[in-house]
N, C-alpha and C positions, 0 to 999 in steps of 0.2 A: 637300810635307810640311809640314802645318800646325804641326807641332811640331819643326821643324828647328833653330831657336834660341829662346832666351827671347823675343826680340823679335817674332818672326814669330807665336808664340803669342798674345803680348798684342794684337798686330793683328788675329788671328782672333777672339779674344774680343770686341775691341771691334766687329768686322765683324758678330757673331752677337748684339749687344747683351747681352753677359755680363760688361761691364766698366763699373764706376761709376767716372766721373773726378771726384775731389774737387778743386776749384779753391781752396776756402777754407784760409787757413793754419792749420797744425794742429802741436801739439806732440808731440814724441818721448815726453812723459811720459803715457802712457795713452791718448792721444786717438787715435792711429793703430790701436791695438790696439781700442779700444772700437768704432769705425767698422767695421773690418774685421770684428769679431766681429758686428756687426749684420747684415752682408751675408754672414755665412757660410753656405755651400751655396747661395746665391742669384747672387752677382756677385763677380768679383774687383774689388778697389779699388785704383785709381791715385791715389796723393797727389801733385799737382803742386808744392805749396808746403809745404815743411816749415820750421818756424821755425828760422832761424840757418843754413839750408843751401840750395845750389841743386840737389841731388841728388834726384829723385823717388823715392818709395817705392811698391812694388807688394806686395801680399798677396793671397792667396786664389785664385791662378792654376788650382788644381785642387781644388775642394772637394767634388765628386760623384764617385761611381763612373763616372757617363756622361761626365764631363770626361776621366778617365784613360783610359777605352775608346776616347774620340774620339782622343785623342793618340797611342794605340797602333794606331789605324785598326782598331778591331774594335768588338764590342759587349760590354756588360758580362758577358756570359755566355761570351765567348772570351777576357777579360783573364787568367785564371788559366792556361789552356793555352798561351796565347802567351807568358807570362811565365816558364812552366815550361820550354818549348822553348828560349828563349834562355838560361836559366840553364845548361841541359845542353850548349848549343852556343854559347860565346861567340865573337865576332868580333873580330880584332885591330883596333886603331884606326890612323888614318892621321895620320903626323907631317907637320906644316907647318913651314915656317921663319918666323922672326919677322916678316918683311915681309908674309906672307900672313895672319897671326893677328891680328884685330881687338883680342883682348885685349892686344895689345903697343902699342897706340896711345898709351898713357901709362904710364911707367915711373917709379917713385918710390922711391929707394934711401935717402934721408936724411930726417932730421927727420920722422919717422912718429909722428903723433899720431891715432890712430884716431878718437877722438870729434870733432876738429876737421875730419877728412876725410870721415866717413860719418854718415848720419843713422841711428844705431842706436837702436831704440826700448827703453822700460821697458814691458813688457807687463802685469804684475799688480801688486796693491797691496804686496804683501811681497816682490817681487822685489829681490835685492840691489843691482840696477843695471840698466844697458845690456847687452842680449845679443843675439848673434848667433844665430839659430834655424834658419837655412836653409843654412848653409855646408856644402859637401861637403868634409868631412875627408879629405885624401889623404895616404897615405904609402906608401913602397915598401920592400919587402922587399929588403935589400942581397945576399942570396944568390941569390934566384930572379928578382929584377929585376921580379916581379909587385907591382902597386900594390893597395891596398886603400881603399876607400871608405866612408865612413859620415857620420852627421850627429851631433853631439854638441852640448850646451848650451854655448855660449862666452861667458863673462862678461868684459866690457871692464875690466881691473883699473887702467888709466890709461896713458897714452903708448901705448907700442907692446905692452904686456902683456896677456896674455888668460888667464883661469882656464879649465879645461876639466874637465869631467866625461867621464872616459873609463872606461867600463865594461870588465869582464875578458873582452873579446873580442879579435878579430885585432889592431886597433890597438894595444891594451894589450899584448898579447903581443909585438909588435915594439918597442914602447917599453920594455919591461921588459928585453928583450935588449940594447938599446942602452944602457940606464942600467946594468946590471950590468958592462958594457964600459967605463963612465965616460964615455958621449959621448951628446950629444943625438940625438934622432930628428927628421930632417927632415920637414916638413910644408907642404902648401898647403891653404887654406881658400877654396873657389870658390863665389862668389855669383852667382846669376842664372843658371841653366842652363835648357834646355828640360825640360818635365815628364817626357819619357821617360827622360833621364839621372838626373833627381831620383828617380824611382821605382826606376830600376835600382840606385842608391846604397844601397837599403835591402834588396837581396836577400839571403836566409839561404843562404849557399854555403859549401862546405870552405874551410878556410884555403889561400890561394894563388890563388883565383879573383879577376881584376880585374873590379870592378863597371863600369868604362868598357866594357869590353869586351862586357859584358852588354846595355849600352846599345847598341852597334853592331849586336848581334844583333836587338834589339828594333826598330832603325830601319831594317833591311834593307839598311843601308850602313855603312861604318866612320865613326865618330865621329872628326871632326877634332880633333887635339890639338896642343900645342906645349909646349917644354921650359921651365920657370921660369928666372929670372934668377938666383936666389942658391941655390937648392936643386935637387936631382936629382930633380925631380917633372914628370910630364906633366899638362897640365890641359886642359880643353875650350877650343879655340881661340876660340869666340864667346860665351864666358862675360863676364859684365858687369865682375866685379870678382874679383881674386885676391889673397890676402893670403899671402905666403911667409914661412916661419919655421923654429922649431926648438923641439921640447918640451925643456925643459931637464932635466937628469939631476939628481937628489938635491934638487930645489926643489919645495916644496908651499908654497901660500898659500890663505888663506879664500876659499871659493867657495860662492854660495847664501847664502839660500834662493832658490828658483825655482818658478815654477808648473809642474807637469809634466802629463803626459797623464791620469793618472787624476783630473784636477781639484783635486789637493791638491798641497801644497808639497814638493819636494825640500830636505832640511835642509841647513844651512850646514855645511860640514866643509873640511878641508885638501885641495886637490886639485892636480893638475899644472899646470904654467905653460908658456906658450907666449911666445916672444920673436918679434916679427914684424921680418924683414929687409928685405922690399921689398912693395910694393903695385904691382899693374898692374891698369889698367883700360881700358875702351873710351872713345871720346869720348862725352860727355854720358851717363855710366853710370847705370843705374837699379838702386837698392838693393833687394833682395828680403827680405821677412821672413816667417815662417810665426807665426800666432798659436797659441801652445801650447794644446793640449786643444781646437783647432777641428777642423771635418771635416779640413781639408787635413792637419793633423798626424796625425790618426787614420788616415786612408785611408792615407797614406804609410807608415806603419807596418803597417797591418793587410792591405793587398793583397799585399805579398811574404810575409807570415806566411800567408796563405790559400794560397800556392802550395807552401810547404814542407809544410804541414799536408795538403795534398791528396795529396802524395807519399807521406808517412809512413803516412796511413791506407790508402793503395791498397796497400802492401806488405801489410797485414793482411787488409783487406776489399776485393778487387779491384773490387766492385760499387759503390763510392763514385761518387757522381754530381756533388757539388759542396760547397764548404765555405764559411762566411761568419763573419768575425770582426766580430761587430756593434758599431755605434759606442755603444750604451747600455753595452756591456761594455768601452768604451774602445779597441775594436779590438786588445785583448790578451788580456782575462780571459775572454771569453764566446765560445765556438766552437758554430756551428750546422753540423750534417753531414746531408747528403742521401745516402740509400743505396738500392739496389735490392735489398732483404732477400731473400736465397733460403733461408738457414738460420736457425734460432732461435740467438741467442746472438751473431750478427753485429754488432748493435747495440751490445752490451756490448764487444765486441772493438775497435770503431769507437772507443769512449768511452776506453778504454785505451790505444789509440794516439794519440789527440790529447793526452790527458794527458802521454804521454811524449814527445811533439814538442816541448812548450816548458814551462819552469816558469812561465812567466806565465799559461797556461792555467788557468782556476779552475773554470769550468762548461762542461759540454759538453751539448748536446741533439741527438739523433741522431732523425731523422723519415725517412718514407717520401718518394720521390722525386717524388711529385704535390704535396708541400707546397712553397710558395714560400719558401725560407729566407731571401730577401732582404725579406721582408714579416714584420716583427714580429708583426703581427696573426694571421697564419697561423701563425707559430710558437707564440705563446701559446695559441692554439687547439688545437694539436697536444698541447701540454702539458696542457691542461684536459681532453682527451676521450680521450687514448691512453695516460696515464700513470698508473700506481698505484704508490705509494712502497713497498709491501711486495714487490713483484717487478720494479719497473723503475728502482729508483734504485741508483746506484753511489756509494760514499763511500770516500774515500782521507784518512786522518788523518796530521798530522806530516810533510808533504811540503814540498820546497822550493817557494816561491813567490816572487812579486816583492815586493823590499823597498820599492816604491813605494806597495803597497796597505796603507794604515794599519790595516786590520783583522788583518793577520798579526802574529806574534811575530817580529820582526826577520827577515822572509822565510821564517818556518815557518808552514804553515796547512793547512787542510782543503781537498780538492777534491770536486766533485760531478757526477755524469753522469747524464741523464735518458733512458731509452729510451723514445721517443714513436712506436715502429713499431707495426704492426697484427701481432698474433699470426697466423702463416700458417695456423692452423687454426680461425681465426674464421668465423662463419657469414657468407654471402654478403651479407645484409643489414644485419649488424650494424656495419660501418663505412662504409657506402656513403653518399657524400656526396649532399645533395639537390642536384638540377640543374634549372634551367629550361630546356626545349629552346629552342634558338637564342639564348639569351643573350649568348653572346659574340660573336655575329655582328651582333647588333641596333645599328643606328645610330640615336641618338636624333634626328639632323637629318632623317631620313625622316618623323618624325612630328610633331616640334615646330616650329610657324610662330611666330617670335618677334614678328612684327607682327600677328598674330591677336588680336583681344580679344573677350571674350565679350560678348553682346548683353544678357542678363539672367540673373538668378540666382533660382531658385524658392525662396524661403524658406517660402513657406504654398501651402497649395492642394493639391487631387488631382491625382494622376498616373494616368491610365488605361494599362493594359498591353493 
């Protein structure tokens, strides 16, 4: 399995010429971020020499849909179905003992100073400091014993303290339960895992589903885990670095601003505080960072949302064929939906189902199935030639929206849907695409000889036919 561990995946990227090795000494202050951003969607970056650190940094390990598809051992059209099946049928992990787990090769329990230990970058100009952006934040429900895994922005506040933005979802629910009882919530921050586990961490699931078990299902074999040293949390045994700790009750400190996925800054405010109690890592660990608002960040959020969106729409419109959360819409705000329309009105039902799926979704485009929804030129063409605002537009005002969208009024805004499907009673030639017979099968190598030079060019003179 190419994506069995973080390291096997990096080795695979290097073997397939998709890893740029940066030997020049680089700074944590913007330099890592700017180089990784330059190569975003093209190659992963491996920084061997980080100023003041011996730990290398990697970014961009999956910055295309094809990368994630390859890690999942499918193609980009099979990603959503495979992900959906894994979410529906999680597989228990396999527990290892400490002696079997590489993450236990180094255990640090005292004198923890995160910035002295780890090369944690500053990404954007107005970011409030150094941020962990690719840490799998893992907590356990003390009642069901199930774990929850998610990714949060984590600001290094000094020493062993971290400020965290924890949105009101599953981790927040467990934290509030602990806080109301006057106790901290134990947690582990896992850095440097295989891309399959990384993607599984972002699954949209009912409360009580363990995302590490989704990783097991995606891999086709149990993910190997090991118990932490100071907290009751299981973590991937082949991770690069694990920070163990607890979210303190009734403690809030300033966090932010921080450059977020909409390519704007999330504001500064008082947030929850994590106290780190232990650090474990592999020999010669590799630190992993995700550049916020880059393709890797957007796709990590977008692909699991597509799986959830597909399921929601299918309950209303069974003929849905595919969905796409587009990068131009930050993989959160714009949904493109392909259906095999059988009845008039189905496209509008699909729009309503998509808007109901997530308050983040702002604009929905529904097309017929022959439109390639992963090609935005095709989608724009469908809007241009199959949409009329007086009959095909759906608008909803005063709806809950993303608070990170600066055009909303504190998270309240308008949403819009475009029905770009062909009317069922249209005339046969009205929407018939022009085609050149044999175009798809045409191989230009059969016609073009790169070594052939023309002998002369007729600029003047008569040509007899």
